[in-house]
VEXBA-404806 format. One record per residue (C-alpha): residue in one letter; x, y, z; residue number from 1. Coordinates in steps of 0.02 Angstrom, whole numbers, plus 50000, padded with zeros to 5 digits. Layout:
<atoms>
ATOM   rest       x       y       z    nr
ATOM      A       X       Y       Z   NUM
...
</atoms>
This chain:
<atoms>
ATOM   rest       x       y       z    nr
ATOM      X   48804   51081   50983     1
ATOM      X   48726   50941   50882     2
ATOM      X   48891   50843   50888     3
ATOM      X   48903   50868   51080     4
ATOM      X   48723   50811   51094     5
ATOM      X   48760   50650   51004     6
ATOM      X   48921   50618   51105     7
ATOM      X   48820   50635   51262     8
ATOM      X   48699   50506   51198     9
ATOM      X   48836   50383   51158    10
ATOM      X   48926   50412   51321    11
ATOM      X   48767   50378   51418    12
ATOM      X   48714   50230   51311    13
ATOM      X   48553   50321   51268    14
ATOM      X   48402   50251   51359    15
ATOM      X   48228   50323   51365    16
ATOM      X   48082   50278   51476    17
ATOM      X   47905   50285   51415    18
ATOM      X   47763   50373   51500    19
ATOM      X   47645   50247   51428    20
ATOM      X   47721   50082   51492    21
ATOM      X   47624   49919   51506    22
ATOM      X   47764   49841   51611    23
ATOM      X   47746   49889   51797    24
ATOM      X   47918   49825   51849    25
ATOM      X   48035   49942   51934    26
ATOM      X   48157   49936   51786    27
ATOM      X   48067   49970   51625    28
ATOM      X   48123   49901   51456    29
ATOM      X   48240   50015   51360    30
ATOM      X   48308   50039   51185    31
ATOM      X   48497   50082   51196    32
ATOM      X   48636   50133   51078    33
ATOM      X   48760   49996   51110    34
ATOM      X   48890   50023   50980    35
ATOM      X   48925   50095   50805    36
ATOM      X   48999   50052   50638    37
ATOM      X   49105   50180   50548    38
ATOM      X   49124   50144   50360    39
ATOM      X   49269   50227   50272    40
ATOM      X   49160   50290   50126    41
ATOM      X   49127   50461   50054    42
ATOM      X   48955   50469   49977    43
ATOM      X   48768   50442   50008    44
ATOM      X   48781   50268   50078    45
ATOM      X   48638   50182   50171    46
ATOM      X   48618   50000   50230    47
ATOM      X   48479   49889   50156    48
ATOM      X   48510   49714   50229    49
ATOM      X   48617   49598   50329    50
ATOM      X   48670   49419   50281    51
ATOM      X   48689   49311   50440    52
ATOM      X   48792   49181   50345    53
ATOM      X   48928   49296   50290    54
ATOM      X   48907   49428   50423    55
ATOM      X   48902   49562   50293    56
ATOM      X   48796   49713   50274    57
ATOM      X   48727   49772   50106    58
ATOM      X   48764   49959   50080    59
ATOM      X   48706   50051   49923    60
ATOM      X   48747   50227   49861    61
ATOM      X   48606   50262   49742    62
ATOM      X   48687   50421   49678    63
ATOM      X   48819   50315   49586    64
ATOM      X   48738   50141   49587    65
ATOM      X   48880   50077   49698    66
ATOM      X   48865   49918   49801    67
ATOM      X   48971   49905   49957    68
ATOM      X   48977   49749   50065    69
ATOM      X   49056   49787   50233    70
ATOM      X   49083   49696   50397    71
ATOM      X   49056   49734   50583    72
ATOM      X   49213   49839   50584    73
ATOM      X   49157   49944   50440    74
ATOM      X   49285   49868   50323    75
ATOM      X   49236   49847   50141    76
ATOM      X   49246   49666   50085    77
ATOM      X   49173   49691   49910    78
ATOM      X   49132   49842   49813    79
ATOM      X   49073   49868   49637    80
ATOM      X   48970   49987   49526    81
ATOM      X   48819   49919   49434    82
ATOM      X   48825   49943   49244    83
ATOM      X   48713   50075   49163    84
ATOM      X   48753   50027   48984    85
ATOM      X   48783   49867   48888    86
ATOM      X   48707   49690   48900    87
ATOM      X   48721   49687   49090    88
ATOM      X   48645   49862   49114    89
ATOM      X   48532   49889   49264    90
ATOM      X   48376   49994   49230    91
ATOM      X   48328   50042   49405    92
ATOM      X   48364   49967   49577    93
ATOM      X   48190   49952   49650    94
ATOM      X   48201   49814   49782    95
ATOM      X   48370   49768   49851    96
ATOM      X   48419   49633   49982    97
ATOM      X   48509   49469   50009    98
ATOM      X   48420   49318   49940    99
ATOM      X   48499   49146   49972   100
ATOM      X   48659   49236   50023   101
ATOM      X   48677   49336   49863   102
ATOM      X   48648   49522   49829   103
ATOM      X   48485   49527   49735   104
ATOM      X   48390   49674   49653   105
ATOM      X   48218   49689   49581   106
ATOM      X   48252   49783   49423   107
ATOM      X   48118   49891   49358   108
ATOM      X   48116   49802   49186   109
ATOM      X   48221   49643   49200   110
ATOM      X   48156   49548   49350   111
ATOM      X   48264   49481   49487   112
ATOM      X   48449   49489   49461   113
ATOM      X   48586   49414   49578   114
ATOM      X   48766   49465   49583   115
ATOM      X   48933   49388   49630   116
ATOM      X   49058   49467   49742   117
ATOM      X   49147   49556   49598   118
ATOM      X   48985   49630   49527   119
ATOM      X   48961   49503   49394   120
ATOM      X   48782   49441   49364   121
ATOM      X   48777   49264   49433   122
ATOM      X   48597   49228   49399   123
ATOM      X   48442   49301   49315   124
ATOM      X   48279   49238   49389   125
ATOM      X   48165   49248   49235   126
ATOM      X   48005   49299   49314   127
ATOM      X   47864   49355   49195   128
ATOM      X   47905   49527   49131   129
ATOM      X   47798   49671   49072   130
ATOM      X   47758   49737   49242   131
ATOM      X   47754   49904   49336   132
ATOM      X   47793   49933   49520   133
ATOM      X   47693   50087   49581   134
ATOM      X   47744   50064   49762   135
ATOM      X   47917   50074   49836   136
ATOM      X   48001   49905   49881   137
ATOM      X   48090   49871   50045   138
ATOM      X   48163   49703   49982   139
ATOM      X   48193   49610   49818   140
ATOM      X   48115   49440   49860   141
ATOM      X   48096   49316   49997   142
ATOM      X   48091   49127   49985   143
ATOM      X   47920   49056   50016   144
ATOM      X   47903   48865   50005   145
ATOM      X   47971   48826   49826   146
ATOM      X   47934   48997   49761   147
ATOM      X   48003   49172   49771   148
ATOM      X   47885   49304   49848   149
ATOM      X   47900   49492   49804   150
ATOM      X   47789   49647   49809   151
ATOM      X   47654   49616   49680   152
ATOM      X   47681   49729   49525   153
ATOM      X   47537   49794   49417   154
ATOM      X   47521   49691   49262   155
ATOM      X   47346   49750   49206   156
ATOM      X   47331   49934   49172   157
ATOM      X   47172   49921   49071   158
ATOM      X   47068   50022   49196   159
ATOM      X   47207   50152   49223   160
ATOM      X   47097   50285   49134   161
ATOM      X   46958   50252   49259   162
ATOM      X   47053   50308   49415   163
ATOM      X   46917   50266   49537   164
ATOM      X   46911   50080   49477   165
ATOM      X   47103   50078   49467   166
ATOM      X   47129   50131   49646   167
ATOM      X   46987   50027   49713   168
ATOM      X   47072   49874   49634   169
ATOM      X   47243   49919   49708   170
ATOM      X   47165   49944   49879   171
ATOM      X   47089   49769   49881   172
ATOM      X   47223   49663   49784   173
ATOM      X   47346   49540   49866   174
ATOM      X   47509   49617   49921   175
ATOM      X   47630   49487   49856   176
ATOM      X   47661   49394   49696   177
ATOM      X   47749   49225   49697   178
ATOM      X   47845   49141   49558   179
ATOM      X   47908   48962   49547   180
ATOM      X   48067   48963   49434   181
ATOM      X   48054   48775   49405   182
ATOM      X   47873   48777   49339   183
ATOM      X   47855   48955   49283   184
ATOM      X   47694   48968   49388   185
ATOM      X   47647   49142   49446   186
ATOM      X   47517   49170   49585   187
ATOM      X   47466   49302   49718   188
ATOM      X   47466   49283   49903   189
ATOM      X   47456   49389   50061   190
ATOM      X   47278   49445   50041   191
ATOM      X   47236   49628   50077   192
ATOM      X   47208   49637   50266   193
ATOM      X   47034   49678   50336   194
ATOM      X   46981   49846   50407   195
ATOM      X   47118   49960   50341   196
ATOM      X   47099   50144   50315   197
ATOM      X   47106   50108   50126   198
ATOM      X   46936   50036   50132   199
ATOM      X   46842   50191   50195   200
ATOM      X   46804   50255   50017   201
ATOM      X   46944   50385   50014   202
ATOM      X   47106   50398   49916   203
ATOM      X   47266   50395   50018   204
ATOM      X   47400   50392   49879   205
ATOM      X   47509   50239   49852   206
ATOM      X   47510   50119   50001   207
ATOM      X   47698   50085   50003   208
ATOM      X   47676   49914   50085   209
ATOM      X   47825   49862   50190   210
ATOM      X   47850   49675   50222   211
ATOM      X   47964   49591   50345   212
ATOM      X   47990   49400   50368   213
ATOM      X   48058   49300   50513   214
ATOM      X   48023   49130   50596   215
ATOM      X   47888   49086   50476   216
ATOM      X   47789   49249   50517   217
ATOM      X   47769   49387   50392   218
ATOM      X   47733   49568   50448   219
ATOM      X   47655   49704   50340   220
ATOM      X   47618   49887   50368   221
ATOM      X   47562   50032   50257   222
ATOM      X   47610   50215   50237   223
ATOM      X   47448   50290   50304   224
ATOM      X   47425   50180   50462   225
ATOM      X   47507   50157   50633   226
ATOM      X   47465   49968   50643   227
ATOM      X   47536   49808   50568   228
ATOM      X   47467   49643   50507   229
ATOM      X   47536   49471   50542   230
ATOM      X   47529   49326   50418   231
ATOM      X   47575   49143   50439   232
ATOM      X   47656   49031   50312   233
ATOM      X   47565   48881   50248   234
ATOM      X   47660   48801   50100   235
ATOM      X   47670   48930   49967   236
ATOM      X   47532   49033   50042   237
ATOM      X   47523   49172   50173   238
ATOM      X   47367   49175   50279   239
ATOM      X   47309   49327   50379   240
ATOM      X   47326   49299   50567   241
ATOM      X   47295   49464   50658   242
ATOM      X   47306   49652   50663   243
ATOM      X   47413   49746   50793   244
ATOM      X   47364   49927   50817   245
ATOM      X   47486   50037   50912   246
ATOM      X   47344   50152   50958   247
ATOM      X   47441   50313   50959   248
ATOM      X   47296   50428   51009   249
ATOM      X   47390   50594   50992   250
ATOM      X   47454   50559   50814   251
ATOM      X   47403   50655   50660   252
ATOM      X   47310   50555   50528   253
ATOM      X   47339   50559   50343   254
ATOM      X   47205   50665   50253   255
ATOM      X   47117   50571   50116   256
ATOM      X   47002   50635   49977   257
ATOM      X   46855   50549   49897   258
ATOM      X   46920   50408   49784   259
ATOM      X   46815   50474   49641   260
ATOM      X   46921   50633   49644   261
ATOM      X   47100   50581   49686   262
ATOM      X   47174   50740   49605   263
ATOM      X   47111   50840   49755   264
ATOM      X   47248   50767   49866   265
ATOM      X   47372   50876   49773   266
ATOM      X   47269   51031   49801   267
ATOM      X   47283   51031   49988   268
ATOM      X   47331   51205   50051   269
ATOM      X   47441   51147   50200   270
ATOM      X   47565   51006   50220   271
ATOM      X   47493   50849   50296   272
ATOM      X   47631   50782   50401   273
ATOM      X   47549   50625   50470   274
ATOM      X   47611   50501   50596   275
ATOM      X   47672   50335   50520   276
ATOM      X   47779   50181   50551   277
ATOM      X   47956   50200   50489   278
ATOM      X   48023   50031   50532   279
ATOM      X   47973   49865   50602   280
ATOM      X   48102   49742   50675   281
ATOM      X   48048   49557   50715   282
ATOM      X   48190   49519   50838   283
ATOM      X   48216   49353   50929   284
ATOM      X   48107   49399   51081   285
ATOM      X   48030   49565   51035   286
ATOM      X   47948   49663   50900   287
ATOM      X   48014   49842   50891   288
ATOM      X   47913   49972   50791   289
ATOM      X   47982   50144   50750   290
ATOM      X   47854   50278   50715   291
ATOM      X   47820   50464   50712   292
ATOM      X   47664   50556   50772   293
ATOM      X   47669   50684   50639   294
ATOM      X   47651   50873   50657   295
ATOM      X   47492   50977   50681   296
ATOM      X   47460   51094   50536   297
ATOM      X   47474   51243   50649   298
ATOM      X   47653   51205   50676   299
ATOM      X   47702   51144   50503   300
ATOM      X   47622   51299   50428   301
ATOM      X   47767   51399   50503   302
ATOM      X   47892   51319   50385   303
ATOM      X   47906   51343   50198   304
ATOM      X   47935   51185   50092   305
ATOM      X   48011   51294   49954   306
ATOM      X   48154   51342   50073   307
ATOM      X   48235   51173   50062   308
ATOM      X   48370   51188   50198   309
ATOM      X   48247   51256   50324   310
ATOM      X   48113   51130   50279   311
ATOM      X   48232   50980   50290   312
ATOM      X   48297   51039   50459   313
ATOM      X   48112   51042   50517   314
ATOM      X   48073   50867   50444   315
ATOM      X   48237   50790   50516   316
ATOM      X   48194   50862   50681   317
ATOM      X   48021   50779   50697   318
ATOM      X   48028   50660   50851   319
ATOM      X   48038   50470   50819   320
ATOM      X   47972   50348   50945   321
ATOM      X   47986   50162   50979   322
ATOM      X   47856   50037   51034   323
ATOM      X   47915   49871   51101   324
ATOM      X   47805   49717   51096   325
ATOM      X   47838   49535   51144   326
ATOM      X   47858   49405   51010   327
ATOM      X   47671   49368   51026   328
ATOM      X   47633   49551   50980   329
ATOM      X   47575   49602   51151   330
ATOM      X   47627   49783   51191   331
ATOM      X   47757   49806   51328   332
ATOM      X   47800   49992   51308   333
ATOM      X   47773   50129   51180   334
ATOM      X   47811   50316   51152   335
ATOM      X   47997   50287   51190   336
ATOM      X   48072   50446   51120   337
ATOM      X   48227   50419   51017   338
ATOM      X   48371   50537   50984   339
ATOM      X   48349   50645   50830   340
ATOM      X   48455   50628   50674   341
ATOM      X   48435   50441   50651   342
ATOM      X   48373   50359   50490   343
ATOM      X   48287   50188   50506   344
ATOM      X   48284   50069   50361   345
ATOM      X   48224   49902   50435   346
ATOM      X   48397   49820   50453   347
ATOM      X   48450   49717   50604   348
ATOM      X   48587   49584   50630   349
ATOM      X   48598   49414   50707   350
ATOM      X   48632   49492   50879   351
ATOM      X   48462   49576   50872   352
ATOM      X   48550   49748   50850   353
ATOM      X   48451   49873   50752   354
ATOM      X   48559   49961   50625   355
ATOM      X   48523   50147   50597   356
ATOM      X   48608   50275   50494   357
ATOM      X   48678   50439   50565   358
ATOM      X   48596   50571   50459   359
ATOM      X   48731   50678   50386   360
ATOM      X   48606   50811   50331   361
ATOM      X   48563   50834   50515   362
ATOM      X   48736   50823   50594   363
ATOM      X   48845   50886   50449   364
ATOM      X   48954   50797   50325   365
ATOM      X   49094   50679   50395   366
ATOM      X   49233   50584   50316   367
ATOM      X   49156   50422   50366   368
ATOM      X   48976   50352   50361   369
ATOM      X   48919   50304   50534   370
ATOM      X   48788   50173   50578   371
ATOM      X   48729   50150   50759   372
ATOM      X   48674   49990   50841   373
ATOM      X   48518   50000   50954   374
ATOM      X   48465   49854   51059   375
ATOM      X   48321   49814   51175   376
ATOM      X   48374   49798   51357   377
ATOM      X   48295   49772   51527   378
</atoms>
């Protein structure tokens, strides 16, 4: 039944209309599945970036540390496995993306590392070491002026024993660190935005900041919120510009605990499945934001997290929605319900097609990995 459902979606070039549209025209804006890419690969492959110069997608199978660069036809152009031992060993792939046309990772211990098409290390960007990334990374680094910018790691753990002071510092510190490889200078930028949930005196776990960049604008969102922040480039600095709140009134909020007692967050009796942003795509003429509204505790309490298969079916079945804004961040339409079983990872190509993974846990294992292309249409 699930396969028939998906076939129906593709045959109809799935298109949803929102009940909360700002556009009063007779033909509302839509988000459609336009095409797909089938990659001949057996394994847990996902896509992490697209390089417009080569036209290749960066696919990674974390289970085996395998890198696969594939084209629009799903054909593998380069494939290699990262070394776990020896002088070229990789500790942990934290951030991964293209940087200046090369596959680049932020290693958990060795800084930024770039690779050639055969898997050889072509460059080590010797950023200052002795760091710890507490948050997940959605990219390795971006170019910013004459520096590289990446999610700021923790370098000072002196107040870690005082958890209140530690989290208060994290919830107010700049988001990015920059490094100039020519001078060795290291600075911080992208100041913590104003009026976030993290400033209300409660603890909301790690922030997991996600940063996207395009056309001189940088976009930031956090795990516990359904709004994003826009920054403008000025030399090697990123200056806060504005906050864009999706205002999803029927969404479930993350439950925090007093920042003085962060351990209480792990003692909650019922799962807190909150609404959150799962992807932001700064396309040429639109901003597309993918989000969930979460699940009320009365519903989530009916499922047992210890029954893994049942629990994952429930989680994978939570509705995902899209909001479409213009390039000036004015809302056009929101609450566009999307088909279930799609995994969003922030990747889009030079045709403004959003690349999403067909979730094999939801639809069942297949011989090939499938990625769908979604596109904004009127």
